[in-house]
GULOKOL-781507 format. One record per residue (C-alpha): x, y, z; residue number from 1. Coordinates in steps of 0.001 Angstrom, whole numbers, plus 500000, padded with zeros to 6 digits. Layout:
{{X, Y, Z}, NUM}
...
# end
This chain:
{{120224, 052722, 819843}, 1}
{{119360, 049978, 817377}, 2}
{{116074, 048479, 816204}, 3}
{{115090, 046794, 819375}, 4}
{{113124, 043588, 819198}, 5}
{{112574, 040699, 816884}, 6}
{{109397, 038842, 817775}, 7}
{{106320, 039633, 819835}, 8}
{{104726, 036562, 821360}, 9}
{{100985, 036657, 821960}, 10}
{{099911, 034191, 824618}, 11}
{{096397, 033510, 825780}, 12}
{{095585, 031822, 829048}, 13}
{{092006, 030611, 828951}, 14}
{{091164, 033547, 826687}, 15}
{{087469, 034276, 826241}, 16}
{{085242, 037019, 824913}, 17}
{{085199, 038435, 828461}, 18}
{{088901, 039348, 828278}, 19}
{{088969, 043088, 827725}, 20}
{{092562, 044325, 827546}, 21}
{{093893, 043887, 824028}, 22}
{{097184, 044686, 822331}, 23}
{{097929, 045700, 818782}, 24}
{{101061, 046701, 816930}, 25}
{{101137, 050368, 816108}, 26}
{{103707, 052720, 814639}, 27}
{{106596, 052863, 817088}, 28}
{{105287, 050391, 819617}, 29}
{{102259, 048709, 821133}, 30}
{{098796, 050125, 821716}, 31}
{{096659, 048665, 824508}, 32}
{{092895, 049075, 824450}, 33}
{{089817, 048094, 826418}, 34}
{{086530, 047776, 824533}, 35}
{{088146, 049774, 821678}, 36}
{{089080, 052616, 824046}, 37}
{{092737, 053566, 824339}, 38}
{{094487, 052686, 827616}, 39}
{{098221, 053177, 827072}, 40}
{{100960, 053096, 824462}, 41}
{{104303, 051368, 825098}, 42}
{{107187, 052847, 823088}, 43}
{{109397, 050182, 821507}, 44}
{{111190, 051904, 818642}, 45}
{{113759, 054588, 819518}, 46}
{{112204, 058048, 819524}, 47}
{{114051, 061371, 819592}, 48}
{{113660, 065142, 819370}, 49}
{{115694, 066512, 816459}, 50}
{{118048, 063560, 816903}, 51}
{{118522, 064177, 820628}, 52}
{{117166, 062579, 823815}, 53}
{{116613, 059246, 822072}, 54}
{{114508, 056936, 824223}, 55}
{{112331, 053830, 824271}, 56}
{{110931, 051504, 826984}, 57}
{{108358, 053860, 828474}, 58}
{{104634, 054601, 828390}, 59}
{{103151, 057560, 826543}, 60}
{{100393, 058368, 826137}, 61}
{{098668, 057098, 829249}, 62}
{{094967, 057757, 828849}, 63}
{{092481, 058392, 831646}, 64}
{{089358, 056274, 831938}, 65}
{{087490, 059050, 830085}, 66}
{{090012, 059180, 827238}, 67}
{{092024, 062205, 828432}, 68}
{{095774, 062058, 827743}, 69}
{{097398, 062263, 831182}, 70}
{{101116, 062199, 830331}, 71}
{{103637, 064340, 828459}, 72}
{{106609, 063444, 826262}, 73}
{{109471, 065828, 825372}, 74}
{{108029, 068670, 827503}, 75}
{{109789, 071939, 826676}, 76}
{{111065, 072469, 830233}, 77}
{{112639, 068985, 830521}, 78}
{{113034, 067330, 827125}, 79}
{{114335, 064123, 828713}, 80}
{{111093, 063508, 830644}, 81}
{{108923, 060822, 829075}, 82}
{{105476, 059702, 830206}, 83}
{{105704, 056850, 832713}, 84}
{{109355, 055815, 832965}, 85}
{{111984, 054444, 835312}, 86}
{{115566, 055656, 835171}, 87}
{{118483, 056580, 837413}, 88}
{{120969, 059428, 837312}, 89}
{{124018, 057510, 838472}, 90}
{{125334, 054264, 836999}, 91}
{{128727, 053127, 838258}, 92}
{{130825, 050060, 837542}, 93}
{{133616, 049977, 840083}, 94}
{{134977, 053516, 840286}, 95}
{{133794, 054532, 836804}, 96}
{{130562, 056400, 836150}, 97}
{{129289, 055152, 832800}, 98}
{{126101, 057079, 832147}, 99}
{{123038, 059041, 833199}, 100}
{{119893, 057175, 832058}, 101}
{{117675, 059866, 833573}, 102}
{{119047, 062563, 831272}, 103}
{{119629, 059958, 828522}, 104}
{{123345, 060692, 828434}, 105}
{{125705, 057816, 827518}, 106}
{{122702, 055521, 827736}, 107}
{{121051, 053119, 825328}, 108}
{{118396, 050453, 825720}, 109}
{{117848, 047442, 823481}, 110}
{{114467, 045766, 823918}, 111}
{{115327, 042138, 823267}, 112}
{{112021, 040405, 824055}, 113}
{{108363, 041414, 824303}, 114}
{{105522, 039159, 825396}, 115}
{{101821, 039804, 825885}, 116}
{{099561, 037602, 827992}, 117}
{{095797, 038003, 827792}, 118}
{{094252, 036695, 830976}, 119}
{{090794, 035163, 831305}, 120}
{{089924, 037700, 834016}, 121}
{{090353, 040525, 831505}, 122}
{{093836, 041617, 832531}, 123}
{{096585, 042148, 829994}, 124}
{{100199, 041545, 831007}, 125}
{{103081, 043061, 829057}, 126}
{{106492, 041511, 829753}, 127}
{{109670, 043034, 828392}, 128}
{{113379, 042258, 828510}, 129}
{{115722, 045185, 828026}, 130}
{{119520, 045455, 827923}, 131}
{{121239, 048650, 829064}, 132}
{{124374, 049866, 827262}, 133}
{{126726, 052839, 827264}, 134}
{{129400, 054370, 825049}, 135}
{{131522, 054385, 828189}, 136}
{{131337, 050620, 828676}, 137}
{{132978, 048620, 825909}, 138}
{{134903, 045385, 825536}, 139}
{{137244, 044930, 822617}, 140}
{{135903, 048182, 821228}, 141}
{{132250, 047079, 821256}, 142}
{{129459, 048216, 823557}, 143}
{{128260, 045349, 825717}, 144}
{{125193, 045217, 827984}, 145}
{{125954, 045889, 831631}, 146}
{{122432, 045389, 833054}, 147}
{{119387, 043318, 832139}, 148}
{{115942, 044657, 832954}, 149}
{{112847, 042464, 833062}, 150}
{{109648, 044442, 833533}, 151}
{{106066, 043256, 833862}, 152}
{{103137, 045665, 833452}, 153}
{{099720, 044329, 834432}, 154}
{{096835, 046324, 832968}, 155}
{{093577, 045780, 834823}, 156}
{{090192, 046356, 833186}, 157}
{{088316, 049463, 834235}, 158}
{{086322, 049013, 837437}, 159}
{{083694, 051627, 838319}, 160}
{{085571, 054940, 837816}, 161}
{{089185, 053703, 837942}, 162}
{{091790, 051465, 836336}, 163}
{{094800, 049906, 838072}, 164}
{{098230, 049382, 836505}, 165}
{{100860, 047268, 838290}, 166}
{{104578, 047524, 837532}, 167}
{{107295, 045076, 838533}, 168}
{{110822, 046104, 837505}, 169}
{{113648, 043606, 837968}, 170}
{{117234, 044808, 837530}, 171}
{{120074, 042291, 837240}, 172}
{{123676, 043375, 836791}, 173}
{{125659, 041803, 833956}, 174}
{{128897, 043212, 835340}, 175}
{{130366, 042940, 838827}, 176}
{{130462, 045950, 841160}, 177}
{{127585, 047763, 839454}, 178}
{{125766, 050428, 841466}, 179}
{{122882, 052800, 840759}, 180}
{{121765, 055985, 842477}, 181}
{{119680, 059116, 842236}, 182}
{{120824, 062652, 841522}, 183}
{{123993, 063537, 843410}, 184}
{{122370, 066342, 845408}, 185}
{{119961, 066826, 848296}, 186}
{{116986, 065908, 846069}, 187}
{{118318, 062473, 845170}, 188}
{{115634, 061897, 842544}, 189}
{{115520, 058992, 840093}, 190}
{{113557, 055779, 839793}, 191}
{{109900, 055201, 838970}, 192}
{{108377, 058415, 837605}, 193}
{{105409, 059877, 835813}, 194}
{{105433, 063124, 833845}, 195}
{{101820, 064276, 834101}, 196}
{{099805, 067102, 832642}, 197}
{{099136, 069156, 835786}, 198}
{{096226, 071584, 836256}, 199}
{{096422, 074795, 838262}, 200}
{{094351, 073279, 841066}, 201}
{{096491, 070160, 841495}, 202}
{{096308, 068687, 844990}, 203}
{{098527, 066071, 846637}, 204}
{{097039, 063972, 849429}, 205}
{{097795, 060810, 851381}, 206}
{{096338, 058838, 854300}, 207}
{{097117, 061703, 856670}, 208}
{{095663, 064438, 854465}, 209}
{{097205, 067059, 852222}, 210}
{{100888, 066741, 851267}, 211}
{{102843, 069912, 850507}, 212}
{{105510, 069382, 847811}, 213}
{{108988, 070548, 848808}, 214}
{{112206, 071148, 846896}, 215}
{{113497, 067916, 848400}, 216}
{{111809, 064535, 848844}, 217}
{{108772, 064237, 851098}, 218}
{{107807, 061277, 853231}, 219}
{{104842, 059191, 852148}, 220}
{{102669, 056619, 853866}, 221}
{{102714, 054286, 850882}, 222}
{{100784, 056268, 848298}, 223}
{{100246, 059769, 846962}, 224}
{{096971, 060857, 845367}, 225}
{{097417, 063566, 842704}, 226}
{{094051, 065106, 841882}, 227}
{{092454, 068159, 840316}, 228}
{{090887, 069293, 837059}, 229}
{{092945, 066749, 835140}, 230}
{{090374, 065571, 832637}, 231}
{{089004, 067067, 829440}, 232}
{{086508, 069853, 830073}, 233}
{{088209, 070612, 833414}, 234}
{{086499, 067635, 834957}, 235}
{{087901, 066176, 838151}, 236}
{{090126, 063133, 838211}, 237}
{{093451, 061894, 839447}, 238}
{{096336, 059472, 839497}, 239}
{{097385, 057616, 842648}, 240}
{{101047, 056594, 842859}, 241}
{{101457, 053474, 844979}, 242}
{{104673, 052217, 846574}, 243}
{{104498, 048458, 847196}, 244}
{{105158, 047313, 850808}, 245}
{{107662, 044753, 849473}, 246}
{{109892, 047510, 848099}, 247}
{{113222, 048255, 849743}, 248}
{{113124, 051235, 852140}, 249}
{{109317, 051148, 852189}, 250}
{{107687, 053608, 852356}, 251}
{{109950, 055329, 849873}, 252}
{{110223, 059105, 849728}, 253}
{{108693, 061014, 846823}, 254}
{{109723, 064043, 844813}, 255}
{{106475, 065927, 844054}, 256}
{{106021, 068962, 841849}, 257}
{{103010, 071237, 841240}, 258}
{{104159, 072193, 837734}, 259}
{{106895, 071744, 835159}, 260}
{{108286, 068424, 836374}, 261}
{{107703, 064750, 837094}, 262}
{{106384, 062924, 840161}, 263}
{{109003, 060474, 841341}, 264}
{{109673, 057677, 843837}, 265}
{{113138, 058863, 844824}, 266}
{{114776, 055504, 845490}, 267}
{{117518, 055031, 846512}, 268}
{{118126, 058758, 846811}, 269}
{{121521, 060362, 846532}, 270}
{{123492, 057346, 847725}, 271}
{{124513, 054403, 845578}, 272}
{{123183, 050874, 846023}, 273}
{{124687, 047684, 844561}, 274}
{{122870, 045666, 841894}, 275}
{{123620, 041951, 842121}, 276}
{{124604, 039676, 839232}, 277}
{{122687, 036851, 840951}, 278}
{{119638, 038258, 842746}, 279}
{{117765, 041011, 840900}, 280}
{{116737, 044260, 842522}, 281}
{{112926, 044129, 842455}, 282}
{{110850, 047315, 842526}, 283}
{{107048, 047331, 842471}, 284}
{{104684, 050242, 841951}, 285}
{{101075, 050778, 840919}, 286}
{{099092, 053576, 839325}, 287}
{{095385, 054115, 839925}, 288}
{{093926, 056256, 837151}, 289}
{{090468, 057573, 837969}, 290}
{{087733, 060049, 837103}, 291}
{{085730, 062032, 839645}, 292}
{{086910, 061208, 843149}, 293}
{{088590, 058258, 844848}, 294}
{{088436, 058316, 848635}, 295}
{{091280, 057234, 850904}, 296}
{{089196, 054299, 852111}, 297}
{{088599, 053173, 848524}, 298}
{{092283, 053564, 847655}, 299}
{{093300, 051479, 850644}, 300}
{{090729, 048807, 849760}, 301}
{{092095, 048624, 846204}, 302}
{{095767, 048365, 847099}, 303}
{{095615, 046182, 850195}, 304}
# end
């Protein structure tokens, strides 16, 4: 995995002193703040553990609205897990499997463009362009990109006791007959994920009440609220994972875990789906990071 990007473009659209989300270069990537308080860090430079599990293009840390670090990177039980990330177990071109981005096996990412837009309404928008490569996909002896990813992350200013983050991930094949899929088992996990620090009293709820995590994917009604003593000092807080109604197979199933794992929108599951060279696969998700409590009515008002 090479040094990944050349130039960061800072754009301002009607920027004023009221705009709150700011970006600054920091060692390894980009730090986003609001009123000098840390919001999230986007990893640009390749990062590894003793030379293994090299990764970039993910968020860690993600801070709560009170400053608590909510995510984990290189957790001992799953060293390939990394903060807020999106990856798939199966990548096929024709009848050849060329890598496992989830486990970071035969998988590299080159971040080729990064752009930050500071909006007048206080939002900050991070746009990235990333090329996916593999040791198992070469032409004339050289690795060539087989997929182009364009991701947009909209960081909303804090409102009351919560902050909203919107993700739009666009995947466009650079090779014909490319397919992606989740783990080749009954779990079928892969896709948009968050590796959270989980307390003993973690609770999963949705519009219909409590959700009991299973070994396999569970059905959702569009969002899952993960709450408990998540914040410093064992204070209450949570993260709501939102599946956009425009997503394919909405509402998507979720893999949920009470400890030692990630929370994951398991799309497309075990089966493979084609990725077009013309029309990108578009996936949209949101995170609501909050302190205290966030009622179902409030969640639905925010995401509608």
